[in-house]
C-alpha positions in Angstrom: 30.0 -22.6 -47.9 27.2 -23.0 -45.8 25.1 -26.5 -46.1 21.6 -27.2 -45.3 20.6 -30.3 -44.6 17.0 -30.4 -45.9 13.4 -31.9 -46.6 11.3 -29.5 -49.0 8.3 -31.1 -47.0 9.1 -29.8 -43.7 7.7 -26.7 -42.0 10.8 -26.4 -39.9 12.9 -27.3 -42.7 11.5 -24.7 -44.9 11.9 -22.1 -42.0 15.8 -22.9 -41.9 16.1 -22.6 -45.4 14.6 -18.9 -45.9 16.6 -17.9 -43.4 20.0 -19.0 -44.9 18.5 -17.5 -48.1 17.7 -14.4 -46.0 21.4 -14.2 -44.9 22.6 -13.0 -48.7 25.3 -16.0 -48.4 26.7 -18.7 -50.5 25.3 -22.0 -49.6 24.3 -25.5 -50.9 21.4 -27.3 -50.3 21.4 -31.0 -49.3 18.1 -32.7 -49.9 19.2 -35.6 -47.5 16.1 -37.7 -48.5 17.4 -38.5 -51.6 21.4 -37.4 -51.5 21.4 -40.0 -48.4 24.5 -38.8 -46.6 27.4 -41.7 -46.4 28.5 -43.1 -42.6 31.8 -40.7 -43.1 29.2 -37.8 -43.9 26.8 -38.2 -40.9 29.5 -39.0 -38.5 31.3 -35.4 -39.8 27.7 -33.7 -38.9 27.5 -35.4 -35.3 30.8 -34.4 -34.7 29.9 -30.6 -35.7 26.6 -30.5 -33.9 28.6 -32.1 -30.7 25.6 -34.5 -30.3 25.8 -38.7 -30.2 23.6 -40.7 -33.0 20.8 -40.6 -31.0 20.4 -37.5 -30.4 20.3 -36.6 -34.0 17.1 -39.0 -34.1 13.6 -38.4 -34.8 12.1 -40.3 -31.9 8.7 -40.0 -33.2 8.9 -41.2 -36.9 6.7 -44.3 -36.7 10.1 -46.1 -38.6 12.0 -45.7 -35.1 9.4 -47.1 -33.0 8.8 -50.1 -34.9 12.2 -50.9 -35.9 14.3 -49.5 -33.2 12.7 -48.0 -30.1 14.0 -49.9 -26.7 16.6 -51.7 -28.3 20.1 -51.8 -27.3 22.2 -50.1 -30.4 25.6 -48.8 -30.8 26.3 -45.3 -32.3 27.6 -47.2 -35.7 24.0 -49.2 -35.5 22.1 -46.1 -35.2 24.0 -44.0 -37.8 23.3 -47.2 -40.1 19.5 -46.8 -39.2 19.8 -43.3 -40.5 21.2 -44.2 -43.5 19.3 -46.5 -44.3 16.3 -44.7 -43.5 17.0 -41.1 -43.8 13.5 -39.9 -42.5 14.8 -40.8 -39.1 17.9 -37.5 -39.2 16.6 -34.4 -37.3 16.2 -31.5 -39.6 17.1 -28.9 -40.7 20.9 -28.8 -40.3 22.5 -26.2 -41.0 26.8 -26.5 -41.3 29.1 -23.3 -41.3 32.8 -24.5 -41.4 33.3 -26.9 -38.6 30.5 -25.8 -36.4 26.4 -27.1 -36.9 22.8 -26.8 -35.0 20.0 -28.4 -35.7 17.7 -25.8 -36.6 14.8 -26.2 -33.8 14.3 -23.1 -32.9 15.2 -21.6 -36.1 17.1 -18.7 -34.2 19.8 -21.1 -33.5 20.3 -20.4 -37.7 20.7 -17.2 -37.4 23.0 -17.4 -34.4 25.2 -19.9 -36.4 25.4 -17.6 -39.3 26.5 -14.5 -37.5 29.6 -16.1 -36.1 
């Protein structure tokens, strides 16, 4: 089953959802601002993406700039920050099996779905 971590207020996330919908494949939408991932789930997603936690952070968000920018944080502290403030999580994230992509650019979603 395909999963998309989606923020309906984000244009790029809506574009990603449209690509997933047009694929005709079964999928699940996770509105991660309301259904905040657990530490285990977020760690799994990071593994599927092959990224470190800091690479998944939206560093231009005010929350990041105000509370975390310039601080030395462990991976666990960064994951905790994304769970506390899910707006910090880059979006959209599309998962298929044990692989995932961040849909920026949206073409990465198409490539994942075609595999």
